[in-house]
C-alpha positions as CSV (number, residue, x, y, z in Angstrom):
1,Q,225.7,175.3,156.9
2,V,225.9,172.5,154.3
3,Q,229.3,170.9,153.8
4,F,230.7,169.0,150.8
5,V,233.2,166.1,150.8
6,E,235.0,165.1,147.6
7,S,236.1,161.6,146.8
8,G,237.4,159.5,143.9
9,G,240.7,161.3,143.4
10,G,244.1,159.8,143.2
11,Q,246.7,159.0,140.6
12,V,246.0,157.9,137.0
13,Q,248.1,157.4,134.0
14,P,247.9,159.8,131.0
15,G,245.0,158.9,128.8
16,G,243.1,157.3,131.7
17,S,239.8,158.2,133.3
18,L,238.6,159.1,136.7
19,M,235.3,159.9,138.4
20,L,235.1,162.5,141.1
21,S,232.2,162.7,143.5
22,C,231.1,165.5,145.9
23,R,228.6,164.5,148.5
24,A,226.6,167.1,150.5
25,S,226.3,166.7,154.3
26,E,222.6,167.6,154.1
27,T,219.8,167.2,151.6
28,I,219.8,170.0,149.0
29,D,216.3,171.2,148.4
30,S,217.2,174.1,146.1
31,F,220.2,175.6,144.4
32,F,221.2,177.8,141.5
33,S,224.3,176.1,140.2
34,V,227.0,173.6,141.1
35,A,230.5,173.6,139.7
36,W,234.0,172.1,139.8
37,H,237.1,174.2,140.0
38,R,240.8,173.2,140.2
39,Q,244.1,174.6,141.3
40,A,247.4,173.4,140.1
41,P,250.6,174.1,142.1
42,G,251.7,177.7,141.5
43,E,248.5,178.5,139.6
44,Q,245.3,180.3,140.5
45,R,242.1,178.4,141.0
46,E,240.3,178.0,137.7
47,F,236.8,177.1,136.6
48,V,236.4,173.6,135.1
49,A,232.7,172.9,134.7
50,S,229.2,173.9,136.0
51,T,225.6,172.9,135.7
52,N,222.6,174.9,136.9
53,N,219.2,173.9,138.2
54,D,217.8,173.8,134.7
55,G,220.4,171.3,133.5
56,F,222.4,173.7,131.5
57,S,226.1,172.9,131.6
58,H,229.3,174.9,130.8
59,Y,232.9,173.8,130.4
60,A,236.2,175.4,130.3
61,D,237.8,175.1,126.9
62,S,240.6,173.0,128.3
63,V,238.3,170.2,129.3
64,K,235.5,170.5,126.7
65,G,234.8,167.1,125.2
66,R,236.7,165.3,127.9
67,F,235.0,166.1,131.2
68,T,231.3,165.7,132.1
69,I,229.6,167.2,135.1
70,M,226.5,165.5,136.5
71,R,224.3,165.8,139.5
72,R,221.9,163.5,141.3
73,N,219.0,164.4,143.7
74,R,219.2,168.0,142.8
75,A,222.7,168.7,144.1
76,S,223.1,166.3,146.9
77,T,225.8,164.5,144.9
78,I,227.9,166.1,142.2
79,F,230.0,164.1,139.8
80,L,232.8,165.0,137.4
81,E,233.6,162.3,134.8
82,M,237.2,162.8,133.5
83,T,238.5,161.0,130.5
84,N,241.6,161.2,128.3
85,L,243.5,162.8,131.2
86,N,246.8,164.5,130.7
87,R,249.4,166.0,132.9
88,E,247.8,169.5,132.6
89,D,244.8,168.1,134.5
90,T,246.9,167.5,137.6
91,A,245.5,169.7,140.3
92,V,243.4,169.9,143.5
93,Y,239.8,169.7,142.5
94,Y,237.0,171.5,144.4
95,C,233.3,171.3,144.2
96,N,231.2,174.4,144.7
97,L,227.5,175.2,145.2
98,Q,225.8,178.6,144.6
99,P,222.5,178.6,146.5
100,S,220.8,181.2,144.4
101,K,221.3,183.5,141.4
102,Y,222.3,186.5,143.5
103,S,224.1,184.7,146.3
104,Q,227.4,186.3,147.3
105,T,228.4,183.4,149.4
106,T,229.1,180.0,147.9
107,F,230.0,176.7,149.5
108,W,233.2,174.8,148.8
109,G,234.4,171.3,149.4
110,Q,237.8,170.7,151.0
111,G,239.4,169.7,147.7
112,I,240.8,166.4,146.4
113,Q,244.1,165.7,144.6
114,V,244.2,164.4,141.1
115,T,247.6,163.4,139.7
116,V,248.1,162.4,136.1
117,S,251.5,160.7,135.6
118,A,253.1,157.6,134.4
């Protein structure tokens, strides 16, 4: 089973930028979509951004215009560019891969902390 490892998290000041990466343990030959989700303390995990195998991307309203999801080599590496960060962006961020359109099982990374504070 493929595994994903996130990196690039940490602390950043409000208004700053951060780049998250999610690297697959194996080469990804095919997939339906990849996504980023996040979970803040005391909150449910929420959708952030996704892109499918045709290159179509979707974003949560809260990050529209500030975050950009990218992928390289199909889905072997998934990126999340984060700009103009604010305190509401503080959360643990998780990458996710859906193997096919009808897959009931998806694959999650372990999560990485992003903290936006002065």
